[in-house]
C-alpha positions in Angstrom: 91.7 -38.9 -209.7 90.7 -42.6 -210.1 91.5 -45.5 -207.7 92.6 -48.8 -209.4 90.6 -51.9 -208.9 93.5 -53.5 -207.1 93.7 -50.6 -204.6 89.9 -50.7 -204.1 90.0 -54.2 -203.1 92.7 -53.7 -200.6 90.7 -50.7 -199.2 87.6 -52.9 -199.0 89.6 -55.3 -196.9 90.2 -52.5 -194.3 86.4 -51.7 -194.2 86.5 -48.7 -196.5 84.0 -47.9 -199.3 84.8 -46.4 -202.6 82.5 -43.9 -204.3 84.0 -43.4 -207.8 83.9 -40.0 -209.7 82.2 -38.2 -206.8 81.2 -34.6 -207.2 82.8 -32.3 -204.5 80.1 -29.7 -205.4 77.6 -32.0 -203.8 79.6 -32.3 -200.6 80.6 -28.5 -200.1 78.3 -25.8 -198.7 79.4 -23.5 -201.7 78.2 -26.1 -204.1 81.6 -25.8 -205.9 84.1 -28.4 -206.7 85.3 -30.9 -209.3 85.1 -34.7 -209.3 87.3 -37.3 -207.8 87.1 -40.8 -206.1 85.9 -40.6 -202.5 86.9 -43.0 -200.0 84.5 -43.5 -196.9 86.1 -44.7 -193.7 84.1 -46.2 -190.9 86.7 -47.6 -188.5 89.1 -45.2 -186.8 91.6 -47.8 -186.0 92.2 -48.5 -189.8 93.3 -44.9 -190.5 97.0 -45.6 -190.1 96.8 -48.7 -192.4 94.8 -46.8 -195.0 97.2 -43.8 -194.9 100.2 -46.0 -195.3 98.5 -47.9 -198.2 97.8 -44.7 -200.0 101.4 -43.6 -199.5 102.8 -46.8 -200.8 100.6 -46.5 -203.9 101.5 -42.9 -204.4 97.9 -41.7 -204.2 97.6 -37.9 -203.2 94.8 -37.5 -200.8 92.9 -35.0 -198.6 90.4 -35.4 -195.8 87.0 -33.7 -196.1 84.9 -32.9 -193.0 81.6 -31.2 -193.3 82.8 -29.3 -196.5 81.6 -26.0 -195.1 84.8 -23.9 -195.0 86.4 -25.1 -198.1 86.7 -23.9 -201.8 87.5 -26.7 -204.1 89.1 -26.4 -207.6 86.9 -27.2 -210.7 87.4 -30.1 -213.1 88.8 -33.5 -212.4 90.8 -33.3 -209.2 94.4 -34.6 -208.8 93.8 -36.1 -205.4 91.3 -38.5 -203.8 89.1 -37.5 -200.9 88.7 -39.4 -197.7 85.6 -38.9 -195.6 85.4 -40.3 -192.1 82.0 -41.5 -191.0 80.6 -41.0 -187.4 80.3 -44.2 -185.4 77.1 -45.6 -183.9 78.2 -44.2 -180.6 79.4 -40.8 -181.9 78.5 -39.0 -178.8 78.2 -39.8 -175.1 78.4 -37.9 -171.8 80.0 -38.7 -168.6 79.5 -36.1 -165.9 80.6 -32.8 -167.4 82.6 -34.4 -170.2 81.2 -35.0 -173.7 83.1 -37.5 -175.9 82.4 -36.8 -179.5 83.4 -38.2 -182.9 85.3 -35.5 -185.0 83.0 -36.5 -187.8 79.9 -35.5 -185.9 78.0 -32.5 -186.9 78.9 -29.5 -184.8 75.2 -28.1 -184.3 74.0 -31.6 -183.5 76.7 -31.7 -180.8 75.7 -28.5 -179.2 72.2 -29.7 -179.0 73.1 -33.1 -177.7 75.2 -31.5 -175.0 72.4 -29.1 -174.1 70.0 -32.0 -173.7 72.3 -33.3 -171.1 72.4 -30.0 -169.3 75.9 -29.1 -170.6 76.2 -25.5 -171.8 78.8 -23.2 -172.9 78.8 -23.7 -176.6 75.5 -21.9 -177.5 77.3 -19.5 -179.9 78.4 -22.5 -182.1 74.9 -23.8 -182.7 74.6 -22.2 -186.2 78.3 -22.8 -187.2 78.0 -25.4 -189.9 80.5 -28.3 -190.5 81.9 -31.0 -188.4 83.4 -31.1 -184.9 86.8 -31.9 -186.5 86.6 -28.8 -188.7 85.7 -26.7 -185.8 88.7 -28.1 -183.8 91.1 -27.5 -186.7 90.3 -23.8 -186.9 89.1 -23.2 -183.4 85.6 -22.2 -184.7 83.8 -19.5 -182.8 80.9 -17.1 -182.9 79.1 -14.6 -180.5 81.9 -14.7 -177.9 82.3 -18.5 -177.9 85.2 -20.7 -179.2 85.5 -24.4 -179.0 89.1 -24.3 -177.8 88.5 -23.5 -174.1 86.3 -26.5 -173.8 88.7 -29.0 -175.3 90.4 -31.3 -172.8 91.8 -34.1 -175.1 91.8 -34.9 -178.8 92.5 -38.3 -180.4 94.0 -38.0 -183.8 96.0 -39.6 -186.5 99.4 -38.0 -186.3 100.8 -37.8 -189.8 104.3 -37.3 -188.5 104.4 -40.6 -186.6 101.8 -42.5 -188.8 100.0 -43.5 -185.7 96.9 -42.6 -183.6 97.8 -40.4 -180.6 95.9 -38.7 -177.8 96.9 -34.9 -177.2 96.0 -33.1 -174.0 94.7 -29.6 -174.1 98.0 -28.3 -172.7 99.8 -29.5 -175.8 97.5 -27.7 -178.2 97.6 -24.0 -178.9 94.3 -22.4 -179.7 94.4 -19.0 -181.4 91.9 -16.9 -183.4 90.7 -19.2 -186.3 94.0 -21.2 -185.9 95.4 -24.2 -183.9 98.8 -25.8 -183.6 97.6 -29.1 -185.3 99.6 -30.0 -188.4 97.8 -29.6 -191.6 98.1 -33.4 -192.2 96.8 -34.5 -188.8 93.3 -36.0 -188.9 91.0 -35.4 -186.0 89.1 -38.6 -184.7 87.6 -37.8 -181.3 87.5 -35.0 -178.8 86.8 -34.9 -175.0 85.0 -31.6 -174.1 84.5 -30.3 -170.7 81.4 -28.1 -170.3 79.6 -26.4 -167.5 76.4 -27.7 -166.0 73.5 -25.6 -166.9 69.7 -26.1 -167.0 68.5 -27.1 -170.5 65.9 -24.3 -170.6 68.7 -21.6 -170.1 70.8 -23.1 -172.7 67.9 -23.3 -175.2 67.2 -19.6 -174.5 70.8 -18.8 -175.4 70.6 -21.0 -178.6 67.5 -19.1 -179.6 69.1 -15.6 -179.2 72.1 -16.9 -181.4 69.8 -18.3 -184.0 67.8 -15.0 -184.2 71.0 -13.0 -184.8 72.2 -15.3 -187.4 68.9 -15.3 -189.3 68.9 -11.6 -189.3 72.4 -11.0 -190.6 73.5 -14.0 -192.6 72.5 -15.5 -196.0 71.5 -18.8 -194.5 69.3 -19.8 -197.5 72.1 -19.4 -200.1 75.3 -21.5 -200.8 78.2 -20.0 -198.9 81.3 -21.1 -197.0 80.6 -18.7 -194.0 83.1 -15.8 -193.6 85.6 -15.7 -196.5 88.2 -13.6 -194.6 89.5 -13.6 -191.0 88.8 -10.3 -189.2 92.1 -8.3 -189.0 93.3 -7.4 -185.4 90.9 -4.8 -184.0 88.8 -4.7 -187.3 86.0 -6.3 -189.1 86.5 -7.7 -192.6 82.7 -7.4 -193.4 82.5 -3.8 -192.2 85.3 -2.7 -194.5 84.0 -4.7 -197.5 80.5 -3.1 -196.8 81.9 0.4 -196.6 83.5 -0.1 -200.0 80.0 -0.7 -201.5 81.0 -4.1 -202.6 77.7 -6.0 -201.3 76.2 -7.5 -204.4 79.4 -7.3 -206.4 79.9 -10.4 -208.5 82.1 -12.4 -210.9 79.9 -14.8 -212.8 77.7 -16.5 -210.3 80.0 -15.7 -207.4 78.6 -12.7 -205.4 79.4 -10.8 -202.2 76.3 -11.4 -200.2 73.9 -8.4 -199.8 73.2 -9.5 -196.2 76.7 -10.0 -194.8 79.7 -8.5 -196.7 82.1 -11.2 -195.6 80.0 -14.0 -197.0 80.4 -14.8 -200.7 77.6 -16.9 -202.2 77.1 -19.1 -205.1 73.9 -17.7 -206.8 73.8 -20.4 -209.4 76.6 -22.3 -211.2 79.6 -20.4 -209.8 83.0 -22.0 -210.4 85.9 -22.0 -208.2 87.8 -19.7 -210.6 85.0 -17.2 -210.3 85.1 -17.3 -206.5 88.8 -16.9 -206.5 88.6 -13.8 -208.8 86.0 -12.2 -206.5 88.3 -13.0 -203.4 91.1 -11.4 -205.1 89.2 -8.3 -206.2 87.8 -7.6 -202.8 91.3 -8.2 -201.2 92.8 -5.7 -203.6 90.1 -3.1 -203.0 90.6 -3.5 -199.1 94.3 -3.2 -199.3 94.0 0.0 -201.4 91.5 1.7 -199.2 92.7 0.5 -195.8 96.2 -0.6 -196.2 95.2 -4.0 -194.7 95.9 -7.5 -196.2 92.9 -9.7 -195.7 93.8 -13.4 -194.7 91.5 -16.1 -196.1 89.3 -18.0 -193.6 88.1 -20.2 -196.2 90.5 -23.1 -197.1 91.2 -23.3 -200.9 92.0 -26.7 -202.5 93.8 -26.3 -205.8 94.8 -29.0 -208.2 
């Protein structure tokens, strides 16, 4: 979708920058996605005004975080993409509290906190993407989830059209799911973390990194786990037991290292990845009677 010159001028007045005809394939870890205009936002306080402006102009839009858990449709997209940039003071620590921009990189946040002797999030060090994306899906790995550390989230609340602060008692964190509305936009988060010597945290980080390197296709384009694990089960184990590692549709392939990772081996399209997802889901349903639920978020036109 293309932004008009008049709308671009109004966005510029609010401190936003337009990047026309941006390729989403260059902004997603899968390397898949069509083209559309991208709007870069630098000032959190302008988000309500920009959202109202887009609504007045009838411009469909979606917010893109780190682009690591999303599968975007091919071709020219019917919506523009908004991308929040982290501020100059994107992270700071006060006692056991870390205040972090939602646009900040999750791994960099874990490292920043560790250098201030704040631990508890070592398992998240290799989870790709932004802090905001981690908040939205309650990201977790190796027994760690971000939800238990959250004390307050500042967000643009779509229902009210304003920026609000939400306490942890008002948020429900479940397995790969939270109570935030899909239209809400994460801006900042306050995390409360236990004090721990840096060297101890670093040792934990190294263990998690070694586990990841030994089991995940880190050097290939992927979106992490494609499916959520069913209650008491493992999606990757079931897919592996069905002998589907290496199965492919075009350049979309089930990883030969981790069966719940689907990788782009070259020029895979969204349609290829969707066909592979459907095929694997059908095989698991037929063999185990289990309906796998997507963990990856699919953006269709």
